[in-house]
KOLLO-501379 format. One line per field, with one value per residue: residue number from 0; residue in one letter; x, y, z of N, C-alpha, C in turn. Coordinates in steps of 0.001 Angstrom, whole numbers, always signed. Atoms other than C-alpha are relative to their C-alpha. Layout:
N
num = c(NUM; ...)
residu = c(A; ...)
n_X = c(X; ...)
n_Y = c(Y; ...)
n_Z = c(Z; ...)
ca_X = c(X; ...)
ca_Y = c(Y; ...)
ca_Z = c(Z; ...)
c_X = c(X; ...)
c_Y = c(Y; ...)
c_Z = c(Z; ...)
END
This chain:
101
num = c(0; 1; 2; 3; 4; 5; 6; 7; 8; 9; 10; 11; 12; 13; 14; 15; 16; 17; 18; 19; 20; 21; 22; 23; 24; 25; 26; 27; 28; 29; 30; 31; 32; 33; 34; 35; 36; 37; 38; 39; 40; 41; 42; 43; 44; 45; 46; 47; 48; 49; 50; 51; 52; 53; 54; 55; 56; 57; 58; 59; 60; 61; 62; 63; 64; 65; 66; 67; 68; 69; 70; 71; 72; 73; 74; 75; 76; 77; 78; 79; 80; 81; 82; 83; 84; 85; 86; 87; 88; 89; 90; 91; 92; 93; 94; 95; 96; 97; 98; 99; 100)
residu = c(M; N; Q; T; S; W; V; I; Q; V; L; D; D; S; L; G; R; S; I; E; Y; Q; N; R; L; W; L; R; Q; N; V; E; K; L; H; I; R; V; C; I; E; D; C; V; A; D; T; F; D; I; A; E; E; W; A; K; D; T; T; I; L; I; Q; E; G; K; Y; V; R; F; K; N; D; F; H; P; G; K; E; A; L; L; L; V; K; Y; K; S; E; D; A; Y; L; V; F; L; Y; S; P; K; E)
n_X = c(+452; +1368; +2; -314; -1132; -1025; +162; -495; -1298; -532; -260; -711; -1567; +71; -276; -1935; +1188; +1522; +1238; +650; +1304; +1270; +370; +148; +1099; +851; -664; +841; +1525; +320; -793; +361; +827; -225; -931; -1108; -1498; -530; -950; -1469; -942; +625; +1319; +45; +591; +314; +1042; +264; +974; +1426; +793; +203; +1182; +1050; +1373; +717; +848; -463; -1293; +741; -1548; +52; -521; +578; +396; +1667; +264; -522; +1535; -150; -1083; -254; -88; -1320; -473; -1151; -581; +294; -358; +1554; +88; +1075; +64; +164; +704; -924; +358; +339; +226; +358; -873; -1358; -1761; +255; -1546; +49; -330; -791; -271; -1075; -277)
n_Y = c(-1557; -630; -1069; -1448; -715; -201; -986; -588; +109; -704; -1210; -483; +678; -1147; -1442; +482; -450; +706; -661; -505; +882; -396; +997; +1999; +533; -7; +1170; +1270; -232; -538; +447; +1129; -107; -1188; +920; -1699; +487; -452; +678; -623; -817; -1090; -83; -937; -1499; -1411; -824; +321; +1141; +126; -1095; +529; +751; -593; +170; +1156; +1097; +1374; -582; -221; -734; +199; -156; +279; +1406; -496; +151; -1412; +38; -1314; -225; -1192; +654; +488; -904; +922; -26; +1293; +1271; +544; +1292; -339; +1512; -492; +654; +1184; -122; +1487; +875; -1068; -414; -1298; +400; -868; -445; -1022; -1365; -451; -1608; -63; +163)
n_Z = c(-541; +645; +987; -961; -1103; +861; +374; -704; +183; +982; -430; -905; +486; +875; -639; -1754; -741; -417; +694; -1374; -992; +443; +553; -76; -958; +1078; +864; -539; -180; +1240; +909; +45; -189; +936; +906; +409; +267; -176; +1031; -673; +617; +91; -912; -721; +879; -420; +232; +786; +285; -367; +928; +623; -31; -1162; +759; +646; -742; -176; -773; -1815; -486; -1528; -473; -1317; -195; +1552; +1360; +449; +715; +706; -118; -1357; -1418; -349; -376; +783; -990; -843; +394; +246; +884; +1614; +317; +1268; +659; +653; +879; +615; -743; -1020; -1115; +0; -884; -1016; -326; -1321; +239; -1372; -59; -111; -1413)
ca_X = c(+10517; +7015; +6407; +5684; +8327; +10578; +8916; +9779; +13225; +14143; +12912; +14742; +17875; +17213; +17854; +20701; +17444; +14078; +11109; +8565; +6476; +3364; +4127; +5305; +2383; +526; +2677; +1588; -1891; -1772; +976; -891; -4044; -2727; -333; +2363; +5715; +9110; +12082; +15466; +17481; +14958; +12388; +13211; +11458; +11582; +9748; +9645; +8608; +5429; +4479; +4777; +2373; +450; -2602; -2968; -5333; -3441; -1158; -1892; +778; +943; +2144; +2070; +461; -2729; -3879; -2405; -5611; -4661; -1799; -1528; -1745; +1644; +4425; +7824; +9411; +8177; +8749; +6175; +5370; +4432; +2674; +2631; -161; +1877; +408; -191; -1027; -3211; -646; +2065; +5312; +6039; +9205; +10062; +10409; +12550; +13034; +16654; +18346)
ca_Y = c(+3216; +4284; +6435; +9534; +9223; +9026; +11968; +13875; +12349; +13854; +16862; +17486; +15906; +18542; +21733; +19931; +20610; +19220; +20819; +22958; +21118; +22216; +20970; +17791; +17336; +18310; +15805; +13058; +13669; +14294; +12090; +8628; +10592; +12858; +10339; +13188; +11916; +13388; +13810; +13689; +15440; +18434; +19044; +22703; +25853; +29733; +32225; +32230; +28686; +29363; +32849; +30512; +27683; +30243; +30217; +26902; +24859; +21686; +23662; +23534; +25493; +24906; +27003; +26706; +23247; +25680; +25335; +29212; +29981; +34059; +35368; +37898; +35218; +33997; +35034; +34517; +34941; +31370; +27718; +26560; +23075; +23662; +20791; +20452; +17575; +14978; +15716; +11966; +10880; +11532; +12312; +15071; +15854; +17897; +20770; +22939; +26512; +27800; +31571; +32898; +32678)
ca_Z = c(-54036; -55308; -58024; -55494; -53136; -57006; -58399; -54832; -54811; -57892; -57101; -54030; -55654; -58064; -55876; -52801; -50763; -49528; -51508; -49272; -46716; -48409; -51669; -50865; -48785; -52435; -54532; -52169; -52094; -56087; -57656; -58303; -58655; -61469; -63135; -62603; -63776; -63226; -65980; -64436; -67119; -66807; -64004; -63038; -64472; -64173; -64681; -67873; -68449; -65902; -68181; -71453; -70061; -67811; -70528; -71249; -69962; -69839; -66827; -63181; -61166; -57479; -54952; -50999; -51428; -54013; -57023; -58328; -60328; -61313; -62726; -59836; -57133; -58441; -56363; -58043; -54709; -53487; -54619; -56368; -58944; -62820; -63863; -67724; -69568; -71247; -75161; -76025; -72563; -69440; -67607; -66004; -66043; -63099; -62690; -59911; -59712; -57213; -56782; -57115; -53606)
c_X = c(-1191; +346; -40; +1328; +1215; +113; +713; +1861; +930; -329; +834; +1544; +555; +845; +1134; -1384; -1194; -544; -605; -1068; -1552; +40; +427; -1088; -1072; +1013; -558; -1120; -120; +543; -88; -1075; -111; +927; +743; +1082; +1245; +1329; +1428; +896; -815; -1141; +130; -697; +797; -917; -759; -329; -1431; -528; -290; -1178; -1256; -1727; -284; -1095; -145; +1146; -613; +1770; -238; +808; -608; -786; -1590; -6; +483; -972; -4; +1452; +385; +685; +1559; +1289; +1132; +731; +339; +124; -1247; +475; -970; -236; -174; -1177; +1018; -1413; -1230; -340; -785; +414; +844; +1229; -55; +1672; -76; +195; +414; +717; +1953; +82; +712)
c_Y = c(-146; +1007; +1463; +209; +171; +1669; +1043; +386; +848; +1598; +1129; -228; +1466; +1672; -258; +92; -572; +1035; +454; -804; -170; -579; -1118; -218; -141; -1178; -1615; -335; -415; -881; -1399; +585; +732; -720; +776; -707; +1331; -74; +176; +681; +1659; +219; +1273; +1505; +1152; +763; -128; -1159; +252; +1367; -1217; -965; +874; -557; -1229; -252; -1508; +244; -147; +687; +229; +567; +578; -816; +450; -138; +2264; +497; +1496; +410; +554; -318; -1321; +702; -492; -266; -1462; -1058; -92; -1759; +883; -1369; -23; -1799; +2; +339; -1471; -868; +63; -86; +1393; +21; +1600; +1039; +1118; +1446; +261; +1684; -99; +231; +1180)
c_Z = c(-1222; -911; +683; +532; -1134; -715; +1403; +471; -874; -32; +690; -543; -1375; +447; +682; +881; -457; -659; +908; +255; -822; -1630; -485; +486; -1581; -748; +1240; +172; -1691; -1098; -770; -899; -1527; -1022; -255; +125; -226; -1433; +704; -338; +165; +837; +903; -1187; +256; -502; -1423; -1254; +426; -1137; -1476; +54; +998; -514; -73; +931; +562; +953; +1043; +762; +986; +973; +1627; +121; -1301; -706; +172; -1284; -911; -53; +1228; +1326; +181; +751; +112; +1304; +1015; -1119; -397; -2015; -1643; -664; -1590; -508; -1199; -1578; -607; +1519; +930; +1056; +11; -3; +902; +78; +836; -74; +1333; +155; -69; +1042; -300)
END
């Protein structure tokens, strides 16, 4: 299994269902380019995590397969990917935000 498939599989398993198509497509296009990694034990984010990381220039937020640039553009009722840059490496950790159902 390659890195892209591994990242997507871990995120799928964290919710017990597939992540949204547009976010999955974005990951397929960017996992290798951005050196995205995932932690099995801690790959879920909530709105507090997103708020805490928002203003940092080492953070990327993806919703519906697109970058969320402005705070008002984040929709808490939609799935999102929160990418946080490793401190010591040129890589990102990805966390999955899923709205409460």
